[in-house]
C-alpha positions as CSV (number, residue, x, y, z in Angstrom):
1,M,0.1,0.2,0.0
2,K,1.4,3.6,-0.9
3,T,1.5,6.2,1.7
4,G,-1.3,8.4,-0.1
5,D,-3.4,6.0,-0.3
6,F,-4.4,5.9,3.1
7,N,-6.0,8.9,5.5
8,L,-6.2,8.5,9.2
9,D,-8.3,10.9,11.2
10,A,-7.4,10.6,15.0
11,D,-10.0,12.4,16.2
12,E,-12.4,10.1,14.9
13,L,-10.5,6.7,15.9
14,I,-10.9,8.5,19.1
15,Q,-14.0,9.0,19.1
16,A,-15.3,5.8,18.2
17,L,-12.6,4.0,20.5
18,T,-14.2,6.3,23.2
19,D,-18.3,5.4,21.9
20,V,-17.7,1.9,22.3
21,R,-15.3,2.6,25.4
22,D,-18.5,3.8,27.1
23,H,-21.3,1.3,25.5
24,V,-19.2,-1.6,26.3
25,T,-19.2,-0.1,30.2
26,G,-22.7,0.8,30.4
27,R,-22.2,4.6,30.2
28,R,-24.0,4.9,27.0
29,K,-26.4,2.8,24.9
30,I,-26.9,2.9,21.2
31,T,-30.0,4.6,20.3
32,M,-31.7,5.2,16.8
33,R,-30.2,8.4,17.2
34,T,-26.3,7.5,18.3
35,T,-26.1,4.3,15.9
36,K,-27.5,3.9,12.4
37,V,-29.4,0.3,12.3
38,A,-30.9,-1.2,9.6
39,L,-34.2,-2.3,10.4
40,P,-36.4,-5.0,8.6
41,A,-39.3,-4.0,7.2
42,R,-42.7,-3.9,8.5
43,V,-44.9,-7.2,8.4
44,E,-47.3,-7.1,5.7
45,S,-51.1,-8.3,7.1
46,I,-51.7,-12.3,6.5
47,L,-54.8,-13.6,5.1
48,P,-56.8,-16.0,7.4
49,Q,-56.1,-19.1,4.5
50,E,-52.1,-18.3,5.5
51,V,-52.4,-18.4,9.0
52,R,-54.4,-21.9,8.4
53,S,-51.7,-23.0,6.0
54,I,-48.3,-22.3,7.9
55,R,-50.6,-24.2,11.2
56,R,-50.8,-27.1,8.4
57,K,-47.4,-26.9,7.4
58,M,-46.0,-27.6,10.8
59,K,-48.5,-30.6,11.6
60,V,-49.6,-29.3,14.9
61,S,-53.2,-28.9,15.6
62,Q,-54.8,-25.2,16.6
63,A,-54.5,-25.4,20.4
64,V,-50.7,-26.3,19.8
65,F,-49.9,-23.8,17.7
66,A,-51.5,-21.0,20.0
67,R,-49.2,-21.9,22.7
68,L,-46.2,-21.9,20.2
69,L,-47.7,-18.1,19.6
70,N,-48.2,-17.6,22.5
71,V,-51.4,-16.3,22.2
72,P,-55.1,-17.6,23.4
73,V,-56.6,-20.3,21.5
74,V,-59.8,-18.5,20.7
75,T,-57.1,-16.0,19.1
76,E,-55.8,-17.8,16.7
77,A,-59.0,-19.4,16.1
78,S,-60.4,-15.9,15.5
79,W,-57.0,-15.6,12.7
80,E,-57.9,-18.7,10.6
81,I,-61.7,-17.6,10.5
82,G,-61.0,-13.5,9.9
83,R,-62.9,-12.1,12.7
84,R,-60.0,-10.9,13.8
85,N,-56.0,-10.0,12.2
86,P,-52.7,-11.0,13.6
87,S,-50.8,-7.7,14.7
88,G,-47.5,-6.3,16.1
89,A,-45.3,-9.2,17.4
90,A,-47.8,-11.8,16.4
91,L,-47.6,-11.1,12.9
92,R,-43.7,-11.3,13.2
93,L,-44.0,-14.4,14.9
94,L,-46.3,-15.9,11.8
95,Q,-43.3,-14.6,8.8
96,I,-41.0,-16.3,11.2
97,A,-43.0,-19.5,11.6
98,K,-43.9,-19.4,7.3
99,K,-40.3,-19.2,6.4
100,E,-38.5,-20.7,9.1
101,P,-41.4,-23.1,11.2
102,Q,-38.4,-25.3,13.0
103,V,-37.4,-22.5,14.5
104,L,-40.4,-21.7,16.0
105,L,-40.7,-25.3,17.4
106,E,-36.6,-25.0,18.8
107,A,-37.8,-22.2,20.8
108,A,-40.9,-23.8,22.6
109,E,-38.4,-26.1,23.6
110,A,-35.7,-24.0,25.2
């Protein structure tokens, strides 16, 4: 490497090291204001047929599926018939179950 190819900003390096030290020692937490973090996209709503399809793909009953998602059985059944729509964390869990059903099963074993 040629000597002219590398530009060292000592102040920036010292600040970065200070930030790491402060975070590790608990003096400073990582926030959206101080750190650029790639956030996942919002989960789109899911159709009742998809909820049923995910459950059937996992080969579990409504009661077991509800327990895996940590929701009441009535709620899970309502999703499958379209009376209610999953939202928030439940949508994210359903997305995970759809892509990697084994992950949800393994998490329940822990």
